[in-house]
N, C-alpha and C positions, 0 to 999 in steps of 0.2 A: 881491489875487490869490487864487484858490482854492488850497488846500494842494497839490493835484496839480500845478498849474502851478508852484508854488514848488519842489517836488521835482524836476520835469523841468528847470527853469531851473538849479537847483543842479547837477544831474547833467550838464547839457550844457556847463557851464563847464570840466569836466575834459577831458583830451585823449582823443579818440576817442569812438566811439558806444557803447562797452561798458557804461558806467554807465547811460546812457539806456535801452539795450535791456534791461538787468537790471531797471530799475524798471518798464518796460512789461510785461515777462514776469511779474514778480511780481504786478502789478495784474491781469493777464489770468488768472493762475492762481487768485487769490483770487476774482475775479469768476466764473470758471467753477465753482468750488466752491460759492459762494453760489447761483448759478443752478441747479446740480444739486440742492442741498438744497431750494430753493424748489419746483422741479418735482417732485421725488420724494416730498416730504412729503404730497402729495395722494394718493399711491398707498398710503399706510400703512393697514393694516387694524387697527382698534382693537376689532373685534367688537361695535361699537355702532351700526353703520350698516345696520340691517335694511331 
């Protein structure tokens, strides 16, 4: 099983959806930060792109 599936399975064993939602939210925030970094790094101006 992939590590993400293991984390979700472990989180879903606890009572209620709180832990699962917390894991999903954390992964979404990290993914959004990486996506923003990847997209915005192309707009960086290093003064060497004549």
